[in-house]
C-alpha positions in Angstrom: 0.0 -0.1 -0.2 1.3 3.3 -1.1 1.2 6.5 1.2 -1.5 8.0 -0.8 -3.5 4.8 -0.5 -2.8 4.6 3.5 -4.0 8.3 3.9 -7.5 7.8 2.7 -7.7 10.3 0.0 -7.2 6.9 -2.5 -10.4 6.4 -4.5 -9.7 2.7 -5.8 -12.7 2.5 -7.8 -11.4 5.3 -9.7 -8.0 3.9 -10.3 -9.5 0.9 -11.2 -11.6 2.6 -13.7 -8.5 4.3 -15.2 -6.6 1.2 -15.2 -9.4 -0.4 -17.5 -9.0 2.3 -20.0 -5.3 2.2 -19.9 -5.7 -1.8 -20.7 -6.1 -0.8 -24.2 -3.5 0.4 -26.9 -2.2 0.6 -30.1 -1.4 -3.0 -29.8 -4.6 -4.3 -27.9 -7.5 -2.0 -29.6 -10.0 -4.7 -28.9 -9.8 -7.2 -25.9 -12.5 -9.7 -24.2 -13.5 -9.2 -20.7 -10.9 -11.7 -19.5 -8.5 -9.8 -21.2 -9.0 -6.2 -19.7 -9.2 -8.0 -16.2 -5.8 -9.5 -16.8 -4.3 -6.4 -18.3 -5.8 -4.2 -15.8 -5.3 -6.4 -12.8 -8.4 -6.3 -11.4 -11.0 -9.2 -10.9 -12.9 -10.3 -14.0 -16.7 -9.2 -12.2 -15.1 -5.7 -11.5 -13.7 -5.4 -15.1 -16.8 -6.2 -16.2 -19.0 -3.5 -14.3 -16.6 -0.9 -15.3 -16.8 -1.7 -18.6 -20.6 -1.6 -18.9 -20.5 1.7 -17.0 -17.7 3.2 -19.6 -19.9 1.7 -22.4 -23.3 3.7 -21.0 -21.2 7.1 -20.7 -19.7 6.6 -24.3 -16.3 5.7 -23.8 -16.3 2.1 -24.7 -18.2 0.3 -27.2 -19.1 -3.7 -27.1 -19.0 -6.2 -30.1 -20.1 -9.3 -29.7 -17.1 -10.5 -27.3 -14.8 -7.9 -27.9 -14.7 -4.2 -26.2 -12.7 -1.1 -27.8 -12.3 2.5 -26.8 -14.7 5.0 -28.7 -13.1 8.4 -30.0 -15.0 9.9 -26.7 -12.0 9.0 -24.9 -9.9 11.6 -26.4 -11.7 14.1 -24.3 -10.1 12.8 -21.2 -6.6 14.3 -22.7 -8.2 17.0 -24.6 -8.4 19.5 -21.4 -4.8 18.8 -20.8 -3.7 19.4 -24.3 -5.9 22.6 -24.4 -4.0 23.9 -21.4 -0.5 23.0 -22.7 0.6 25.6 -25.3 4.1 23.6 -26.0 2.4 21.1 -28.6 1.1 23.6 -30.8 4.2 25.6 -30.5 6.5 22.8 -31.4 4.7 21.5 -34.2 5.5 23.8 -36.9 9.0 23.3 -35.7 9.1 19.8 -36.3 7.5 20.1 -39.8 10.5 22.3 -40.9 12.8 19.9 -39.3 11.2 16.7 -40.8 11.4 18.5 -44.3 15.3 19.3 -43.9 16.1 15.9 -42.9 13.5 13.5 -44.2 13.3 11.5 -41.5 10.7 11.1 -38.6 10.6 14.1 -36.0 9.1 13.8 -32.6 8.6 15.5 -29.2 8.0 14.1 -25.8 7.7 14.9 -22.1 8.4 13.0 -19.1 5.7 11.3 -16.8 7.0 9.3 -14.1 9.8 6.8 -15.9 8.2 7.2 -19.2 8.1 9.5 -22.1 4.8 10.3 -23.6 4.6 11.8 -27.3 3.0 15.0 -27.4 3.7 15.9 -31.0 5.0 13.9 -34.1 5.8 14.3 -37.8 6.2 10.6 -39.5 7.7 10.1 -42.7 7.9 6.5 -42.8 7.1 3.6 -40.4 10.3 2.6 -38.5 9.2 0.7 -35.7 7.2 -2.4 -35.2 4.6 -0.3 -33.0 2.6 2.5 -34.4 3.5 6.0 -32.5 0.6 8.3 -31.9 -0.1 11.3 -29.7 0.2 9.7 -25.9 2.3 6.9 -27.2 4.7 6.0 -24.0 8.1 4.6 -24.0 10.5 3.7 -20.9 12.7 6.7 -20.5 15.8 4.7 -19.8 15.8 3.1 -23.5 15.1 6.4 -25.6 16.9 9.2 -26.9 14.4 11.6 -25.6 14.0 9.8 -22.2 17.7 10.3 -21.4 17.3 14.1 -22.6 14.9 14.6 -20.1 16.5 12.3 -17.3 19.7 14.5 -17.8 17.5 17.5 -17.2 16.3 16.5 -13.6 17.7 17.4 -10.4 20.1 14.9 -9.1 17.7 14.1 -6.2 14.8 13.8 -8.4 16.7 11.5 -11.0 18.1 9.1 -8.0 14.6 8.7 -6.7 13.6 7.8 -10.1 16.0 5.7 -11.4 16.0 2.1 -9.9 18.5 0.7 -7.8 18.2 -3.2 -9.4 18.4 -4.3 -13.1 16.5 -2.5 -15.7 14.1 -4.7 -18.2 16.3 -5.5 -21.4 14.1 -4.7 -24.5 16.9 -5.9 -27.0 20.3 -7.0 -26.8 21.8 -3.5 -26.8 19.6 -2.0 -24.0 21.6 -0.6 -21.3 20.4 -2.4 -18.4 22.9 -1.6 -15.2 21.7 0.9 -13.3 25.3 2.5 -12.9 26.0 2.2 -16.3 22.7 4.2 -16.8 23.6 7.0 -14.8 27.0 7.3 -16.3 25.0 7.7 -19.6 22.7 10.4 -18.2 25.5 12.1 -16.6 27.4 12.5 -20.1 24.1 13.3 -21.9 23.9 16.2 -19.6 27.4 17.6 -20.3 27.3 17.3 -23.9 23.4 18.5 -24.1 22.4 15.6 -26.3 21.7 11.7 -26.7 21.7 9.3 -29.3 20.4 5.8 -28.5 21.3 3.1 -31.1 19.1 -0.1 -31.2 18.3 -0.2 -27.4 14.5 0.6 -27.8 14.0 -1.6 -30.9 16.7 -3.3 -33.1 17.9 -1.2 -35.8 16.1 2.4 -34.7 18.4 4.9 -34.3 17.5 8.1 -32.9 19.2 11.6 -31.5 17.6 13.6 -29.2 18.2 17.5 -27.7 16.2 19.0 -25.0 13.4 21.8 -25.2 14.1 24.5 -22.4 11.0 26.9 -20.8 11.5 30.3 -19.7 13.7 29.7 -16.6 16.0 27.4 -18.6 14.5 24.0 -17.2 14.2 21.0 -19.3 10.3 21.0 -20.4 10.4 18.5 -23.2 12.8 16.8 -25.7 12.8 16.6 -29.7 14.3 14.0 -31.7 15.1 12.6 -35.2 14.8 8.8 -35.7 16.3 6.3 -38.7 16.9 3.3 -39.7 20.3 1.7 -38.8 20.1 0.2 -42.3 20.0 3.7 -44.0 22.1 6.1 -41.7 25.2 5.5 -40.1 25.5 6.8 -36.3 28.4 9.2 -38.0 25.8 10.6 -40.4 23.4 10.8 -37.8 25.6 12.9 -35.5 27.2 15.0 -38.6 24.2 15.8 -40.7 21.1 15.7 -38.0 22.2 16.9 -34.6 23.2 20.6 -35.9 19.6 20.8 -37.5 17.9 19.1 -34.3 20.1 21.5 -32.0 19.0 24.3 -34.2 15.6 23.5 -34.0 15.6 23.5 -30.3 17.0 26.9 -29.9 14.2 28.2 -32.1 11.5 26.5 -29.9 13.4 27.7 -27.0 13.0 31.3 -28.3 9.6 31.2 -28.8 9.0 29.6 -25.4 10.4 32.4 -23.9 7.9 34.9 -25.3 4.5 32.6 -24.2 
């Protein structure tokens, strides 16, 4: 039990309802009742009650044995995006950068130990999963994640990074916490991060920070490419300067907001 749960301010039914919604993702767009219960980590009977409630509210549709989210779920995130000027500021800059390098370009923010995509300009599909606004990946295995981790104060970073090993996503994934800390420190010193095949085999990406009015890191932008198309040297020599220039332009615009 967490401190929040023990305080009496934790509403378990709300937490379970949100877990049911999060059970659906790009790879699991349609689920059976049993699937939802398993992925949400709640009893089957409880999952059924939440699904029926969400269906009546218009957030879920049922088709025979399968359930799926409806577009109305977008309302839940719209208030956040509406209050966040960052995506609309970043998007035109991403579009220009993508045209310059002819590669997919994205922006993300940090949420706990994950990055969350807030803007994206895809040119071609280079990952096995489809990336959309709201897609989450573990920060430790991504270029944008390492940039965002490097922008954290030391105390906050130490609290976030685990003391034990990290799950291996590919044979290249950095799984040792001490090695990851050294890599984050190197990213902090050089001002950018390059990750080669740690999130998914054959995926290379380079990322740089976006800073707010007080100089704090508020987001990250990356350029992603395929290892079969671009060498690491080419990514650093050709894409990184344009990426850094783009981030500086976004920083300047954010200082005026």
